[in-house]
N, CA, C and O of each residue as an XYZ file, in Angstrom:
824
protein
N     -26.436     18.916      5.377
C     -27.063     18.596      6.341
C     -28.261     16.965      4.953
O     -28.699     16.864      3.807
N     -28.148     15.974      6.556
C     -27.716     14.040      5.473
C     -29.517     14.630      5.007
O     -30.009     15.678      4.588
N     -30.099     13.051      5.438
C     -31.136     13.561      4.417
C     -32.167     12.513      6.220
O     -33.387     12.399      6.334
N     -31.194     12.032      7.151
C     -31.518     11.654      8.288
C     -31.887     13.135      8.872
O     -32.654     12.973      9.821
N     -31.689     14.162      8.706
C     -31.823     14.912      9.589
C     -32.213     16.044      8.932
O     -31.996     16.990      9.689
N     -32.632     16.381      8.005
C     -33.867     16.856      7.380
C     -35.385     16.000      7.352
O     -36.399     16.697      7.357
N     -35.450     15.341      7.338
C     -36.515     14.730      7.936
C     -36.975     14.658      9.090
O     -36.373     14.274     10.093
N     -38.637     15.212      8.966
C     -39.320     15.678      9.609
C     -39.916     14.798     10.562
O     -40.316     13.646     10.391
N     -39.918     15.816     12.046
C     -40.001     14.732     13.480
C     -40.625     13.755     13.668
O     -40.501     12.904     14.550
N     -41.650     13.871     12.461
C     -42.739     12.909     13.045
C     -42.464     11.635     11.915
O     -43.190     10.679     11.642
N     -41.093     12.027     11.364
C     -40.506     10.460     11.107
C     -39.772      9.443     12.054
O     -39.329      8.305     11.898
N     -39.834     10.385     13.163
C     -38.007      9.571     14.105
C     -38.594      8.215     14.185
O     -38.038      7.226     13.708
N     -39.540      8.199     14.695
C     -39.429      5.832     15.068
C     -39.551      5.482     13.299
O     -39.539      4.260     13.145
N     -39.643      6.107     12.192
C     -39.678      5.669     11.323
C     -37.359      4.834     11.347
O     -36.584      3.920     11.629
N     -37.535      5.983     10.876
C     -35.282      6.566     11.384
C     -35.171      6.156     11.922
O     -34.323      6.922     12.382
N     -35.200      5.047     12.923
C     -34.772      5.112     13.723
C     -33.932      3.783     13.266
O     -32.756      3.422     13.225
N     -35.528      3.152     12.874
C     -34.558      2.052     12.512
C     -33.899      1.268     10.981
O     -33.610      0.095     10.744
N     -33.837      2.477     10.164
C     -33.345      2.444      8.756
C     -32.104      3.208      9.011
O     -31.416      3.590      8.064
N     -31.617      3.575     10.860
C     -30.192      3.834     10.849
C     -28.808      2.792     10.717
O     -28.865      1.797     11.439
N     -27.436      2.958      9.758
C     -27.175      2.283      9.711
C     -25.788      2.803      9.837
O     -25.546      3.934      9.418
N     -24.769      2.009     10.429
C     -23.078      2.278     10.359
C     -23.393      3.349      9.488
O     -24.036      4.348      9.810
N     -22.971      3.131      8.502
C     -22.509      4.070      7.978
C     -23.326      5.920      7.640
O     -23.034      6.862      6.904
N     -24.577      5.601      8.807
C     -25.155      6.601      8.515
C     -25.133      8.057     10.174
O     -25.501      9.198     10.453
N     -24.338      6.729     10.812
C     -23.624      7.422     12.023
C     -21.974      8.245     11.594
O     -21.522      9.340     11.930
N     -21.409      7.148     10.730
C     -20.317      8.085     10.222
C     -20.022      9.137      9.860
O     -19.281     10.046     10.236
N     -20.801      8.905      8.932
C     -21.958     10.558      8.145
C     -21.813     11.833      8.958
O     -21.213     12.907      8.975
N     -22.867     10.970      9.745
C     -22.579     13.111     10.584
C     -21.832     12.747     11.515
O     -21.802     13.735     12.249
N     -21.003     11.716     12.111
C     -19.457     11.443     12.733
C     -18.698     12.874     11.796
O     -18.048     13.739     12.382
N     -18.944     12.888     10.247
C     -17.704     13.690      9.715
C     -18.679     14.719      9.447
O     -18.049     15.584      8.840
N     -19.715     15.042      9.555
C     -20.301     16.219      9.355
C     -20.106     17.626     10.170
O     -20.167     18.828      9.911
N     -19.799     16.670     11.467
C     -19.274     17.273     12.576
C     -18.167     17.433     13.106
O     -18.052     17.658     14.310
N     -17.414     17.364     12.488
C     -16.098     16.562     12.373
C     -15.705     18.443     11.417
O     -14.751     19.218     11.488
N     -16.792     18.458     10.771
C     -16.245     19.650      9.738
C     -17.049     21.363     10.281
O     -16.972     22.574     10.490
N     -17.640     20.360     10.253
C     -18.434     22.078     11.882
C     -17.614     22.238     12.775
O     -16.874     23.191     13.016
N     -17.803     20.941     13.448
C     -17.241     21.786     14.904
C     -15.884     21.268     15.078
O     -15.178     22.018     15.753
N     -15.305     20.175     14.654
C     -13.336     19.677     14.521
C     -13.796     18.173     15.149
O     -14.964     17.784     15.157
N     -12.727     17.460     15.635
C     -12.670     16.300     16.265
C     -13.218     15.861     17.570
O     -14.009     14.996     17.945
N     -12.721     16.498     17.947
C     -12.936     16.660     19.769
C     -14.849     17.055     20.034
O     -15.558     16.761     20.997
N     -15.163     17.720     18.902
C     -16.208     17.452     18.720
C     -17.020     16.404     19.168
O     -17.329     16.573     20.347
N     -17.486     15.378     18.669
C     -17.874     14.154     18.159
C     -17.984     13.405     18.956
O     -16.992     12.708     19.169
N     -19.340     13.142     19.873
C     -20.177     12.554     20.988
C     -20.985     12.143     20.608
O     -21.672     12.280     19.596
N     -20.969     11.425     21.644
C     -22.515     10.041     21.415
C     -23.817     11.156     21.792
O     -24.395     11.751     20.883
N     -23.972     11.237     22.398
C     -25.259     12.422     22.692
C     -25.171     12.676     21.204
O     -25.477     12.059     20.183
N     -24.290     14.562     21.688
C     -25.277     15.036     20.499
C     -25.517     14.246     19.015
O     -26.613     14.524     18.527
N     -24.874     13.516     18.385
C     -25.130     13.063     17.468
C     -26.352     11.414     17.416
O     -26.569     10.557     16.559
N     -26.729     11.601     18.446
C     -28.180     10.613     18.453
C     -28.687     11.988     18.924
O     -28.556     11.621     20.092
N     -29.084     13.070     19.037
C     -29.650     14.536     19.288
C     -30.221     14.610     17.487
O     -31.303     14.489     16.913
N     -28.794     14.875     17.080
C     -28.070     14.549     15.462
C     -29.793     14.180     14.738
O     -30.732     14.946     14.519
N     -29.676     12.956     14.560
C     -29.600     12.170     13.276
C     -31.533     12.140     14.652
O     -32.386     12.505     13.843
N     -32.210     11.930     15.880
C     -33.449     11.957     16.304
C     -33.916     10.293     16.886
O     -35.086      9.938     17.022
N     -32.877      9.549     17.132
C     -32.508      8.962     17.776
C     -31.857      8.949     19.209
O     -31.358      9.927     19.765
N     -31.953      7.592     19.741
C     -31.651      7.052     21.136
C     -30.351      7.119     21.364
O     -29.709      7.783     20.550
N     -29.952      6.776     21.969
C     -28.064      6.396     22.061
C     -28.290      4.754     21.920
O     -27.319      4.197     21.407
N     -29.366      3.897     22.273
C     -29.126      2.497     21.363
C     -28.718      2.215     20.402
O     -28.008      1.245     20.134
N     -29.262      3.347     19.471
C     -28.902      3.354     17.828
C     -27.626      3.359     17.291
O     -27.267      3.006     16.168
N     -26.902      3.851     18.328
C     -25.941      3.817     18.148
C     -24.662      2.586     19.070
O     -23.613      2.140     18.606
N     -25.034      2.432     19.910
C     -24.467      0.639     20.952
C     -24.772      0.053     19.759
O     -23.963     -0.795     19.383
N     -25.453      0.208     19.251
C     -25.908     -0.827     18.037
C     -24.944     -1.068     17.511
O     -24.663     -2.170     17.981
N     -23.878     -0.708     16.549
C     -23.026     -0.628     15.344
C     -22.805     -0.510     16.039
O     -23.335     -1.401     16.703
N     -21.740      0.629     17.198
C     -19.686      0.530     17.320
C     -19.686      0.950     19.270
O     -20.277      1.816     19.916
N     -18.502     -0.400     19.747
C     -18.858     -0.150     20.984
C     -18.654      1.510     21.430
O     -19.209      1.907     22.454
N     -17.957      2.297     20.730
C     -17.686      3.424     22.156
C     -16.634      4.460     21.048
O     -15.978      4.022     20.104
N     -16.715      5.866     21.479
C     -17.560      6.645     20.225
C     -16.096      6.925     20.237
O     -16.046      8.110     19.908
N     -14.238      6.294     20.529
C     -13.165      6.323     19.464
C     -13.710      5.583     17.898
O     -13.532      6.050     16.773
N     -14.538      4.069     18.344
C     -15.232      2.910     16.800
C     -15.276      3.861     15.720
O     -14.957      3.657     14.549
N     -15.936      5.485     16.513
C     -16.683      5.331     16.045
C     -16.465      6.563     15.504
O     -17.172      7.074     14.637
N     -15.442      7.075     16.030
C     -15.092      7.996     14.933
C     -13.481      7.682     14.275
O     -12.730      8.530     13.792
N     -13.159      5.870     14.453
C     -12.720      5.400     13.725
C     -12.920      5.917     11.982
O     -12.525      6.612     11.046
N     -14.045      4.744     12.597
C     -15.242      4.365     11.477
C     -15.160      5.964     10.563
O     -14.572      6.018      9.483
N     -15.686      6.921     11.047
C     -15.696      8.273     10.656
C     -14.583      9.132      9.259
O     -14.762      9.870      8.290
N     -13.270      8.346     10.063
C     -12.453      8.643      9.415
C     -11.494      7.519      8.371
O     -10.323      7.521      7.992
N     -12.231      6.946      8.237
C     -12.149      5.853      6.837
C     -12.977      5.601      5.840
O     -12.831      4.923      4.823
N     -14.541      6.700      6.555
C     -15.408      7.086      5.930
C     -14.654      7.898      4.736
O     -14.767      7.665      3.533
N     -13.670      9.147      5.498
C     -13.390     10.269      4.617
C     -12.113     10.132      4.147
O     -11.683     11.143      3.593
N     -11.201      8.970      4.208
C     -10.422      8.177      4.005
C     -10.751      8.271      2.439
O     -10.474      9.068      1.542
N     -11.650      6.785      2.565
C     -12.229      6.000      1.095
C     -12.527      7.023      0.017
O     -12.051      7.032     -1.118
N     -13.753      8.251      0.767
C     -14.800      8.771     -0.378
C     -12.908      9.136     -0.789
O     -12.421      8.249     -1.489
N     -11.880     10.345     -0.401
C     -11.279     10.974     -1.011
C     -10.622     10.714     -2.276
O     -10.490     11.383     -3.301
N     -10.120      9.162     -1.801
C      -9.758      7.674     -2.440
C     -10.241      7.414     -4.015
O      -9.596      7.020     -4.987
N     -11.823      7.846     -3.848
C     -12.759      7.452     -4.643
C     -13.527      8.603     -5.422
O     -14.280      8.505     -6.391
N     -13.063      9.863     -4.623
C     -13.951     10.594     -5.464
C     -13.233     12.218     -5.934
O     -13.845     13.206     -6.339
N     -11.728     12.049     -5.707
C     -10.240     12.831     -6.049
C      -9.143     11.576     -7.545
O      -8.610     11.903     -8.605
N      -9.218     10.715     -7.105
C      -8.271      9.790     -7.528
C      -8.886      8.872     -8.915
O      -8.252      8.550     -9.919
N     -10.467      8.558     -8.556
C     -11.261      8.274     -8.647
C     -11.779      8.619    -10.108
O     -12.129      7.809    -10.965
N     -11.750      9.952    -10.196
C     -12.758     10.768    -10.947
C     -11.891     11.104    -12.409
O     -12.373     11.772    -13.324
N     -10.578     10.527    -12.425
C     -10.115     10.870    -13.179
C      -8.680     10.116    -13.950
O      -7.799     10.416    -14.756
N      -9.099      9.010    -13.147
C      -8.214      7.726    -13.981
C      -8.404      7.528    -15.773
O      -7.602      6.958    -16.513
N      -9.570      8.113    -16.130
C     -10.095      8.908    -18.046
C      -9.722      9.402    -18.225
O     -10.419     10.041    -19.013
N      -8.566      9.991    -18.102
C      -7.888     11.737    -18.307
C      -6.819     10.868    -18.607
O      -6.245     10.219    -17.732
N      -6.283     10.791    -20.772
C      -5.525     10.369    -20.917
C      -3.587     10.819    -20.425
O      -2.501     10.325    -20.121
N      -4.361     12.169    -20.681
C      -3.091     13.648    -20.997
C      -2.678     13.668    -19.415
O      -3.618     13.838    -18.639
N      -1.771     13.560    -19.024
C      -1.663     13.956    -17.199
C      -0.995     14.385    -16.690
O      -0.328     14.047    -15.713
N      -1.118     16.161    -17.918
C      -1.433     17.954    -17.723
C      -2.268     17.425    -17.517
O      -2.417     16.859    -16.433
N      -3.344     17.387    -18.680
C      -4.228     17.932    -18.374
C      -5.166     17.298    -16.782
O      -5.956     17.969    -16.119
N      -4.655     15.524    -16.460
C      -5.239     15.486    -15.971
C      -4.908     16.038    -14.244
O      -5.799     16.131    -13.400
N      -3.540     16.335    -14.006
C      -2.882     17.743    -12.713
C      -4.278     18.495    -13.177
O      -5.420     18.181    -12.841
N      -3.857     19.611    -14.073
C      -5.614     20.241    -14.423
C      -6.188     20.319    -13.595
O      -6.277     21.168    -12.708
N      -6.986     18.794    -13.928
C      -8.709     18.917    -13.809
C      -7.562     18.265    -12.283
O      -7.921     19.010    -11.371
N      -6.966     17.744    -11.962
C      -7.184     17.005    -10.570
C      -7.186     18.825     -8.930
O      -7.792     19.003     -7.874
N      -5.782     19.925    -10.014
C      -5.560     21.120     -9.312
C      -7.281     21.960     -8.961
O      -7.427     22.761     -8.038
N      -8.379     21.557     -9.885
C      -9.837     22.570     -9.858
C     -10.119     21.429     -9.488
O     -11.283     21.506     -9.093
N      -9.680     20.172     -9.347
C     -11.396     19.333     -7.699
C     -10.403     19.959     -7.078
O     -10.052     20.879     -7.817
N      -9.679     19.941     -5.974
C      -9.505     19.680     -5.379
C      -9.493     20.760     -5.016
O      -9.774     20.747     -3.817
N      -9.244     22.215     -5.530
C      -8.948     24.105     -5.396
C     -11.323     24.495     -4.559
O     -11.965     25.234     -3.812
N     -11.479     23.297     -5.508
C     -13.038     23.806     -5.149
C     -14.373     22.654     -4.615
O     -15.590     22.586     -4.784
N     -13.326     21.860     -3.901
C     -14.024     20.623     -2.833
C     -13.839     21.487     -1.118
O     -13.014     21.340     -0.216
N     -14.864     22.255     -1.253
C     -14.372     23.111      0.062
C     -14.975     22.650      1.103
O     -14.651     23.130      2.189
N     -16.043     21.567      1.050
C     -16.045     20.870      2.367
C     -14.340     19.629      3.082
O     -13.954     19.340      4.214
N     -13.629     19.127      1.085
C     -12.826     19.167      1.875
C     -12.163     19.525      2.783
O     -11.951     18.719      3.690
N     -11.738     20.549      2.834
C     -10.882     21.789      2.737
C     -10.898     22.320      3.913
O     -10.059     22.915      4.589
N     -12.176     21.962      4.085
C     -12.787     22.084      6.200
C     -12.211     20.925      6.849
O     -11.314     20.760      7.676
N     -13.215     19.979      6.053
C     -12.177     18.331      7.415
C     -10.984     18.051      6.929
O     -10.595     16.941      7.292
N     -10.020     18.806      6.032
C      -8.615     19.069      5.734
C      -8.084     19.137      7.314
O      -7.730     18.334      8.177
N      -8.250     20.652      7.164
C      -8.379     21.470      8.056
C      -8.884     21.297      9.436
O      -8.337     21.951     10.324
N      -9.499     20.795      9.621
C     -10.325     19.933     11.239
C      -8.614     18.773     11.603
O      -8.064     18.603     12.692
N      -8.227     18.217     10.282
C      -7.843     17.057     10.982
C      -6.645     17.725     11.306
O      -6.186     17.338     12.381
N      -5.493     19.247     10.319
C      -4.831     19.095     10.406
C      -4.296     19.714     12.283
O      -3.199     19.727     12.842
N      -5.639     20.128     12.724
C      -5.581     20.792     13.792
C      -5.939     19.695     15.238
O      -6.019     19.798     16.462
N      -6.085     18.597     14.136
C      -5.856     16.950     15.574
C      -4.581     16.401     14.989
O      -4.865     15.204     14.943
N      -3.336     16.509     14.505
C      -2.918     15.369     14.283
C      -1.576     14.702     15.412
O      -0.653     13.976     15.040
N      -1.830     15.226     16.903
C      -1.812     14.314     17.729
C      -2.448     13.385     18.323
O      -1.906     12.457     18.924
N      -4.267     13.642     18.145
C      -4.836     12.078     18.051
C      -4.431     11.520     17.259
O      -3.977     11.861     16.167
N      -4.641      9.887     18.080
C      -4.250      8.684     17.620
C      -4.725      7.891     16.732
O      -4.174      6.939     16.177
N      -5.946      8.378     16.587
C      -6.186      8.112     14.943
C      -6.514      8.909     14.345
O      -7.324      8.411     13.563
N      -6.422      9.977     14.148
C      -6.398     11.382     12.878
C      -4.451     10.523     11.914
O      -4.112     10.267     10.759
N      -3.543     10.377     13.807
C      -2.286     10.681     12.816
C      -2.068      9.725     11.481
O      -1.544     10.164     10.458
N      -2.598      8.185     11.639
C      -2.033      7.675     10.921
C      -3.245      7.636      9.398
O      -2.831      7.433      8.257
N      -4.200      7.790      9.615
C      -5.293      8.564      8.371
C      -4.817      9.336      7.707
O      -4.727      9.198      6.487
N      -4.249     10.687      8.577
C      -3.539     12.064      7.939
C      -2.311     11.323      6.416
O      -2.218     11.504      5.202
N      -1.698     10.594      7.326
C       0.128      9.405      6.883
C      -0.636      9.260      5.855
O      -0.463     10.024      4.906
N      -1.636      8.271      5.795
C      -1.797      7.525      4.844
C      -2.292      8.611      3.539
O      -1.463      8.639      2.630
N      -3.219      9.283      3.378
C      -3.975     10.263      2.521
C      -2.664     10.624      1.958
O      -2.416     10.338      0.787
N      -1.494     11.451      2.969
C      -0.856     12.139      2.823
C       0.244     11.251      1.330
O       0.610     11.820      0.302
N       0.384     10.508      1.525
C       1.287      9.700      0.725
C       0.717      9.046     -0.070
O       1.517      8.585     -0.884
N      -0.504      8.701     -0.296
C      -1.300      8.698     -0.917
C      -0.386      9.255     -2.418
O       0.505      9.001     -3.230
N      -1.772     10.487     -1.842
C      -1.384     12.115     -2.635
C      -0.108     12.038     -3.207
O      -0.461     12.600     -4.243
N       1.125     11.804     -3.407
C       2.328     12.184     -2.988
C       2.334     10.839     -4.205
O       2.267     10.647     -5.419
N       2.397     10.483     -3.559
C       3.207      9.252     -5.157
C       1.452      9.597     -6.082
O       1.281     10.758     -5.708
N       1.007      9.479     -6.401
C       0.225      9.797     -7.448
C       0.749     11.147     -7.908
O       1.511     11.264     -8.867
N       0.316     12.128     -7.200
C       1.712     12.686     -8.348
C       2.832     13.175     -8.254
O       3.148     14.308     -8.616
N       3.711     12.147     -7.631
C       4.356     11.832     -8.686
C       4.443     11.306     -9.354
O       5.141     11.847    -10.212
N       4.049     10.132     -9.691
C       3.303      9.602    -11.067
C       3.359      9.691    -12.211
O       3.908      9.219    -13.207
N       1.945     11.153    -11.541
C       1.159     12.134    -12.364
C       2.583     12.835    -13.676
O       2.917     12.617    -14.840
N       3.002     13.722    -12.535
C       4.314     14.723    -13.165
C       5.416     13.032    -13.526
O       6.230     13.498    -14.323
N       5.578     12.391    -13.458
C       6.764     11.725    -14.381
C       6.096     11.275    -15.649
O       6.766     11.147    -16.673
N       4.529     10.975    -15.625
C       3.720     11.227    -16.824
C       4.392     12.610    -18.070
O       4.471     12.837    -19.277
N       4.679     13.103    -16.977
C       3.930     14.376    -17.557
C       5.406     15.380    -18.890
O       5.589     16.356    -19.618
N       6.222     13.710    -18.157
C       8.006     14.129    -18.726
C       9.169     14.824    -17.406
O      10.299     15.220    -17.690
N       8.713     14.844    -16.286
C       9.791     14.896    -15.460
C      10.404     13.917    -15.145
O       9.948     12.812    -15.439
N      11.638     14.046    -14.441
C      12.825     12.676    -14.351
C      12.376     12.318    -12.748
O      11.826     12.811    -11.763
N      12.833     11.456    -13.095
C      12.423     10.778    -11.008
C      12.478     11.985     -9.813
O      11.462     12.482     -9.325
N      13.421     12.238     -9.559
C      14.039     12.816     -8.928
C      13.305     14.507     -9.055
O      13.003     15.074     -8.005
N      13.130     15.026    -10.055
C      12.076     16.720    -10.165
C      10.455     15.749    -10.269
O       9.537     16.554    -10.111
N      10.031     14.621    -10.436
C       8.713     15.108     -9.842
C       8.576     14.483     -9.262
O       7.530     13.911     -9.567
N       9.204     13.881     -8.011
C       9.132     13.692     -6.764
C       8.699     15.203     -5.614
O       8.030     15.419     -4.604
N       9.882     16.205     -6.902
C       9.875     17.715     -5.469
C       9.036     18.086     -5.998
O       8.487     19.038     -5.444
N       8.447     17.630     -7.282
C       7.158     19.317     -7.572
C       5.638     18.480     -7.084
O       4.454     18.768     -6.909
N       6.537     17.281     -7.002
C       4.727     16.344     -5.897
C       4.830     16.959     -4.756
O       3.915     17.627     -4.274
N       6.400     16.720     -4.012
C       6.314     16.819     -2.366
C       5.962     18.855     -2.982
O       4.811     19.078     -2.608
N       6.417     19.900     -3.550
C       6.215     21.091     -3.642
C       4.495     21.445     -3.676
O       4.062     21.935     -2.633
N       3.473     21.222     -4.838
C       2.585     20.864     -5.074
C       1.817     20.679     -3.931
O       0.853     21.432     -4.070
N       1.720     20.078     -2.864
C       0.753     19.001     -1.458
C       1.415     20.271     -0.426
O       0.809     21.005      0.354
N       3.171     20.204     -0.812
C       3.216     21.272      0.513
C       2.351     23.177      0.423
O       2.196     23.986      1.338
N       2.152     23.234     -0.360
C       1.481     24.645     -1.633
C      -0.090     24.316     -0.571
O      -0.378     25.115      0.319
N      -1.065     22.923     -0.873
C      -1.783     22.392     -1.102
C      -2.380     23.149      0.751
O      -3.343     23.829      1.107
N      -1.323     22.615      1.382
C      -1.506     22.011      3.135
C      -0.799     23.216      3.645
O      -1.039     23.123      4.849
N       0.142     24.619      3.445
C       0.033     24.976      3.091
C      -0.675     26.609      3.475
O      -0.625     27.363      4.448
N      -1.287     26.635      2.211
C      -2.728     27.458      1.665
C      -3.556     27.364      3.047
O      -3.590     28.236      3.916
N      -4.402     25.769      3.066
C      -4.788     25.590      4.484
C      -4.406     26.234      5.495
O      -5.006     27.289      5.707
N      -3.171     25.787      6.562
C      -2.819     25.858      7.458
C      -2.459     28.058      7.703
O      -2.435     28.633      8.791
N      -2.297     28.573      6.631
C      -2.395     30.103      6.266
C      -3.733     30.408      6.731
O      -3.967     31.171      7.667
N      -4.715     29.712      5.964
C      -6.121     30.318      6.499
C      -6.984     30.292      8.274
O      -7.931     30.751      8.912
N      -5.656     29.281      8.365
C      -6.024     28.716      9.885
C      -5.119     29.832     10.576
O      -5.934     30.713     10.852
N      -3.748     30.296     11.037
C      -3.292     31.013     11.327
C      -4.021     32.591     11.402
O      -4.111     33.555     12.162
N      -4.247     32.354     10.716
C      -4.786     33.980     10.135
C      -5.790     34.287     10.234
O      -6.266     35.410     10.068
N      -6.538     32.847     10.673
C      -8.285     32.896     10.941
C      -9.243     34.266      9.339
O     -10.029     35.212      9.395
N      -8.412     33.425      8.047
C      -9.013     33.363      6.792
C      -9.759     32.152      6.302
O      -9.522     30.999      5.940
N     -10.908     33.076      6.489
C     -11.350     31.949      5.234
C     -10.746     32.557      3.416
O      -9.811     33.320      3.174
N     -11.857     31.749      2.252
C     -11.501     31.415      0.751
C     -11.615     32.971      0.407
O     -12.716     33.494      0.233
N     -10.377     33.703      0.316
C      -9.548     35.090     -0.487
C     -11.601     34.869     -1.249
O     -12.658     34.268     -1.057
N     -10.915     35.898     -2.140
C     -12.410     36.573     -2.869
C     -12.637     35.589     -4.702
O     -11.613     35.359     -5.346
N     -13.785     35.223     -5.169
C     -13.423     33.884     -6.090
C     -12.879     34.517     -7.209
O     -12.629     33.692     -8.089
N     -12.509     36.036     -7.611
C     -11.783     36.199     -8.804
C     -10.450     35.857     -7.929
O      -9.814     34.821     -8.121
N     -10.126     36.726     -7.051
C      -8.542     36.344     -6.184
C      -8.301     35.233     -6.447
O      -7.457     34.991     -7.310
N      -9.266     33.774     -5.489
C      -9.121     32.638     -5.155
C      -8.543     32.272     -6.676
O      -7.321     32.161     -6.774
N      -9.422     32.064     -7.954
C      -9.417     32.083     -9.026
C      -7.701     32.090     -9.723
O      -7.192     31.186    -10.384
N      -7.253     33.031     -9.437
C      -6.119     33.508     -9.830
C      -4.884     32.533     -9.768
O      -4.046     31.984    -10.484
N      -5.469     32.717     -7.931
C      -3.713     31.986     -7.256
C      -4.628     30.589     -8.068
O      -5.245     31.367     -8.795
N      -5.143     29.288     -8.471
C      -4.579     28.262     -8.351
C      -5.057     28.297     -9.819
O      -5.775     27.321    -10.037
N      -4.896     29.124    -10.942
C      -5.166     28.809    -12.658
C      -3.327     29.907    -12.103
O      -3.069     30.614    -13.077
N      -2.702     30.037    -11.454
C      -0.984     30.376    -11.581
C      -0.210     29.446    -10.669
O       0.914     29.675    -10.224
N      -1.092     28.154    -10.401
C      -0.876     27.656     -9.332
C      -0.961     26.625    -10.350
O      -0.440     25.537    -10.105
N      -1.547     26.819    -11.461
C      -1.519     24.904    -12.482
C      -0.287     26.047    -13.601
O       0.715     25.479    -14.033
N      -0.409     26.917    -13.804
C       0.942     27.971    -14.419
C       2.065     27.213    -14.145
O       2.526     26.495    -15.033
N       2.660     27.270    -12.868
C       3.487     27.634    -11.879
C       4.672     25.853    -11.519
O       5.795     25.353    -11.570
N       2.952     25.614    -11.108
C       3.615     23.743    -11.302
C       3.600     21.905    -12.536
O       4.079     20.771    -12.568
N       2.278     23.238    -13.629
C       2.435     21.346    -14.703
C       3.103     21.659    -15.341
O       2.782     22.660    -15.982
N       4.457     21.050    -15.610
C       5.147     21.753    -17.211
C       4.487     21.542    -17.929
O       3.496     20.853    -17.687
N       4.846     22.239    -19.612
C       4.950     22.662    -20.472
C       4.279     21.339    -21.337
O       4.433     20.237    -20.810
N       3.764     21.381    -22.248
C       4.950     20.440    -23.614
C       5.404     20.508    -24.044
O       5.123     21.290    -24.952
N       6.762     19.846    -24.098
C       7.669     20.133    -25.281
C       7.336     20.639    -26.012
O       6.229     20.944    -26.457
N       8.658     20.861    -26.325
C       8.972     22.034    -27.915
C       9.803     21.233    -29.032
O      10.960     20.824    -29.124
N       8.356     21.201    -30.044
C       8.750     20.454    -31.656
C       9.950     21.126    -31.491
O      10.310     22.190    -30.987
N      10.554     20.022    -32.166
C      11.714     21.195    -33.196
C      11.802     21.436    -34.522
O      12.491     20.507    -34.942
N      11.603     21.914    -35.145
C      11.879     22.353    -36.553
C      12.970     21.869    -37.505
O      13.756     21.000    -37.129
N      13.025     22.266    -38.411
C      13.884     21.132    -39.373
C      13.498     22.340    -40.228
O      13.812     22.381    -41.417
C-alpha cells in the first residue's frame, strides 16, 4: 500500500494537490499485482487514491497511456533493482547466486510477472515483456560466460535458467497454487543454483 492510500480521509484535498504521474503509475502497478492488467481503470484508481478523475486527466490522456506508464515503471524498476544491485559483485558465480536469491524472494515481482504472462496478447504488454526477457537473457548469458562457459553453452544455460523461472510461475498459474512452503522453496532454489551455476574449475596438482 502506498503512502497516498494509507493517508487519513481528512488529508484528501492536500493529497490531491501532491499527486503526480508517478503516483498514478504506481497505483496502477499495484492494481495489476492484485487483480491483473485488465483491472486497470481510471475510476477505481481515483477512489483508491482519494481524488477525482480530473487529477488523472491532468497527467494522462487515456487509460492506455496510464497502463503504458505503469508497465514502463515496472520495467525500469526491474532493471535498477535486479541488475543494478549486482554490479558491485566481482565474482560471476557469486553474482549469479545473488541474482537467483534476489529474484526468488521478490514476491511482488513474481505476482506482477505472472499478471503479465496472463496478458501477453495485450499490445502494450507484449513489447515490454519482450524487452525485459531479452535483457534478462543477455545478462544471464554474459554472467555464465564470465563464469567460464563458452558462448554456446552460456546461451543454452541462460535459456535454461530463464525457462526455469518462467516455467515455475506458469506451473503455479496452471495448478492455481501459491508458492511452496518456505523450507521446500528454499531447497528448490538451492538445487537450481547447484544445477545451473558452473563450479569453480579444478586446480591442477603437480
